[in-house]
C-alpha positions in Angstrom: 44.8 -12.0 2.4 41.7 -13.2 0.4 41.7 -16.6 -1.5 40.6 -15.9 -5.0 40.2 -19.6 -5.6 37.8 -19.8 -2.6 34.1 -20.6 -3.3 32.5 -17.9 -1.1 29.0 -18.9 -1.8 29.7 -22.2 0.1 29.5 -22.7 3.6 32.5 -22.1 5.6 34.5 -25.3 6.9 34.0 -24.5 10.6 30.1 -24.3 10.0 30.2 -27.3 7.6 31.7 -29.5 10.3 29.0 -28.8 12.7 26.5 -30.7 10.4 24.9 -28.0 8.6 25.5 -28.9 5.1 21.9 -28.7 4.2 21.7 -25.1 5.4 24.6 -24.3 2.9 22.3 -25.6 0.1 19.5 -23.4 1.0 21.7 -20.3 1.5 23.3 -20.9 -1.8 19.8 -21.0 -3.6 17.7 -18.5 -1.7 17.0 -15.0 -3.2 17.8 -13.4 0.1 21.2 -12.2 0.6 23.2 -14.1 3.3 26.3 -13.2 4.9 28.2 -14.7 7.7 30.7 -12.9 9.7 33.1 -14.8 11.9 34.1 -14.4 15.5 37.0 -12.1 14.5 34.6 -10.0 12.6 36.0 -11.2 9.0 33.3 -12.3 6.2 33.5 -15.8 5.7 30.3 -16.4 3.5 28.7 -14.1 0.9 26.2 -15.9 -1.3 25.3 -15.2 -5.0 22.1 -13.1 -3.9 24.0 -11.0 -1.6 26.2 -9.8 -4.5 23.3 -9.4 -6.8 21.3 -7.3 -4.2 24.2 -5.2 -3.2 26.3 -4.9 -6.4 29.4 -5.6 -4.1 31.7 -8.7 -4.6 32.7 -10.8 -1.8 36.0 -8.5 -1.4 34.2 -5.4 -1.5 31.8 -6.5 1.2 34.9 -7.7 3.3 36.5 -4.5 2.9 33.3 -2.6 3.7 33.1 -4.6 7.2 29.4 -5.7 6.3 28.9 -6.6 10.1 28.7 -3.4 11.0 25.4 -2.7 9.5 23.6 -4.4 12.4 24.8 -1.1 14.4 21.7 0.6 12.6 18.5 1.2 14.6 16.2 0.1 12.0 15.6 -3.0 9.9 15.7 -0.7 6.7 19.1 0.3 6.0 20.6 2.7 3.2 23.9 0.9 2.0 24.9 3.7 -0.4 22.7 6.8 -1.9 19.5 5.5 -3.2 20.0 1.7 -2.5 18.2 0.3 0.6 18.0 -3.4 2.1 15.7 -4.7 4.8 18.0 -6.4 7.0 17.5 -9.1 9.6 20.0 -10.7 11.6 21.0 -13.5 14.3 23.8 -14.8 16.0 24.6 -18.5 16.4 27.1 -20.3 18.5 29.0 -23.1 17.1 31.9 -24.9 19.1 32.0 -22.1 21.5 32.5 -19.5 18.7 29.9 -16.7 18.0 28.9 -16.2 14.2 26.9 -13.3 13.1 24.3 -14.1 10.3 23.1 -11.4 8.1 20.1 -11.8 5.8 18.5 -9.0 3.8 16.3 -8.4 0.8 16.2 -5.4 -1.8 13.9 -2.6 -0.6 14.7 0.0 -3.0 11.6 -0.1 -5.1 9.5 0.0 -1.7 11.6 3.0 -0.4 11.0 4.8 -3.8 7.3 4.2 -3.7 7.1 5.4 0.2 9.1 8.5 -1.1 6.7 9.0 -4.0 3.7 8.9 -1.7 5.3 11.2 0.8 5.7 13.8 -1.8 2.2 13.3 -2.9 0.9 13.8 0.4 3.2 17.1 0.8 1.3 18.3 -2.5 -2.0 17.4 -0.9 -2.7 14.8 -3.5 -2.8 12.0 -1.1 -5.1 12.1 2.1 -3.0 12.1 5.2 -5.5 10.1 7.4 -6.5 7.6 5.0 -3.8 7.1 2.3 -6.3 7.4 -0.3 -6.0 9.9 -3.4 -7.0 13.3 -2.6 -9.6 15.5 -4.6 -7.3 16.8 -7.2 -5.6 13.2 -7.8 -9.2 11.7 -8.1 -10.2 14.2 -10.8 -6.9 13.6 -12.8 -7.7 9.9 -12.4 -11.3 10.6 -13.6 -10.2 12.5 -16.6 -7.9 9.5 -17.7 -10.7 7.1 -17.1 -13.1 9.1 -19.2 -10.5 9.4 -22.2 -10.1 5.8 -22.4 -13.7 4.9 -22.1 -14.5 7.3 -24.8 -11.9 5.8 -27.0 -13.2 2.1 -26.1 -16.9 3.0 -26.1 -17.2 2.1 -22.5 -18.7 3.6 -19.4 -17.1 5.1 -16.4 -19.0 5.4 -13.1 -18.5 7.7 -10.1 -19.8 7.1 -6.7 -20.0 9.9 -4.3 -20.2 8.7 -0.8 -21.1 11.1 2.2 -21.1 9.8 5.8 -24.4 10.5 7.5 -24.3 12.4 10.6 -20.4 12.1 10.9 -20.3 15.8 12.1 -22.0 14.5 15.1 -19.8 11.8 15.6 -16.8 14.6 15.5 -18.8 16.5 18.1 -19.5 13.5 20.4 -16.3 11.4 20.2 -12.6 12.4 20.5 -10.8 12.8 17.4 -9.0 9.4 17.6 -12.3 7.7 17.3 -13.4 9.7 14.4 -10.1 9.1 12.5 -10.2 5.4 13.2 -13.7 5.3 11.8 -12.7 7.1 8.6 -9.5 4.9 8.2 -11.5 1.7 8.7 -14.0 2.9 6.2 -11.4 3.8 3.8 -9.7 0.2 4.2 -13.0 -1.4 3.7 -13.8 0.8 0.5 -10.4 -0.2 -1.0 -10.8 -3.7 -0.2 -14.2 -3.7 -1.8 -13.3 -2.0 -5.3 -11.5 -3.6 -8.2 -7.8 -2.7 -8.6 -8.4 -0.7 -11.7 -10.9 1.7 -9.6 -9.7 4.7 -7.8 -11.1 5.3 -4.2 -10.5 8.7 -3.0 -11.3 11.1 0.1 -12.8 14.3 -1.1 -13.4 16.2 2.4 -13.8 15.3 6.1 -17.2 13.2 5.6 -16.9 12.7 1.9 -15.3 10.1 -0.5 -15.4 9.2 -4.0 -15.0 6.0 -6.2 -14.1 6.2 -9.8 -15.1 3.0 -11.5 -13.3 2.5 -14.6 -14.1 0.7 -17.7 -17.6 -0.6 -16.9 -19.2 -3.2 -19.4 -22.8 -1.8 -19.3 -25.0 1.0 -18.2 -26.2 0.8 -14.7 -23.2 -1.3 -13.3 -22.5 1.7 -11.2 -25.8 1.4 -9.2 -25.1 -2.2 -8.7 -21.8 -1.5 -7.2 -23.3 1.1 -4.9 -25.8 -1.2 -3.5 -23.2 -3.8 -2.8 -21.1 -1.1 -1.4 -23.9 0.0 1.0 -24.2 -3.6 2.3 -20.4 -4.0 2.8 -20.1 -0.7 4.8 -23.1 -1.3 6.8 -21.3 -4.2 8.8 -20.2 -2.6 12.3 -16.8 -1.3 12.8 -14.6 -2.3 15.7 -13.3 1.1 16.9 -11.1 1.0 20.0 -12.9 -2.1 21.5 -16.3 -0.8 20.7 -18.8 -1.7 17.7 -19.7 1.3 15.7 -22.0 1.6 12.7 -21.6 4.0 10.0 -24.5 5.1 7.8 -23.7 6.5 4.4 -25.4 7.9 1.4 -24.1 7.4 -2.1 -24.9 9.3 -5.5 -24.2 7.5 -8.6 -23.4 9.1 -12.0 -22.2 7.5 -15.1 -20.2 8.8 -18.3 -21.6 9.1 -21.0 -25.3 8.8 -19.6 -25.1 11.5 -16.9 -22.2 13.8 -18.2 -19.6 14.1 -21.0 -16.7 15.6 -18.8 -14.8 14.8 -15.3 -16.3 17.9 -13.7 -19.8 17.7 -14.9 -19.8 13.9 -13.8 -18.4 14.7 -10.4 -21.0 17.5 -9.8 -23.9 15.1 -10.7 -22.5 12.1 -8.3 -22.6 14.9 -5.5 -25.8 16.1 -6.3 -27.2 12.6 -6.2 -25.6 12.0 -3.0 -27.0 15.3 -1.4 -30.6 14.0 -2.8 -30.1 10.5 -1.0 -29.3 12.3 2.3 -32.2 14.7 2.1 -34.4 11.6 1.8 -32.9 10.2 5.0 -29.7 8.7 4.3 -28.5 5.0 4.2 -29.5 4.8 0.6 -28.3 5.4 -3.1 -29.7 7.8 -5.7 -28.7 7.9 -9.4 -27.8 11.3 -11.1 -30.3 10.6 -14.1 -33.4 10.1 -11.4 -32.4 13.1 -9.5 -32.9 15.1 -12.5 -36.2 13.7 -13.2 
């Protein structure tokens, strides 16, 4: 029978006697859920973080036989509908007896985000290969950025990035190489831009970056120059160095267009112009029209 007066967030006597009192203090104060299951399979330790994460009291956890969670095949375990924990465990021998120590953190929000991204992928709003926003989602973000910029009297930049001679790479290398190039390129773009900016993949060889809340005109062109330099560094693709050359078209709201569709079209036209002029460079929409 459970002892209602017992402090279940204190290390059990059989482990205290092994000289691990300091571990008890750590286990009690940590934000990780920690449970200890004795040699007979009964729960003998359940810290306050474990109760907070799971919503289970010591008695409920004991009744549910928490130690059986280790039978799962993965580190992420759904302990009840919609509630996920990331589980780690180890076995410790003390005085010739084996104890099971379970450590877990709340992963519900992580799983919710992953589920949302899967739904966006299924709708075609997230690119499968790179994980970047797709064309439709990028246009939604661009519309929102323009609305905020119009209110705050600021600028929004659009960079249309096209890979030079990418089709040739597709034809001469296997699909794994081409996909690896695209994935590394997407990662480099995402790392380079600000958290408020939106990188997206528009097509097989075309990317887009929405630069929100710019402080002054021509900021987009400065970003384009720096991005070209960043992307010019060779990529390590399956043990081989490969260089990727890009052309970038630059357009800004309100200078080059007053709505998302027109702004995107202006950036695309500028990128085409950069490619026609030999690639590996950028062109500004207003200069394209001149």
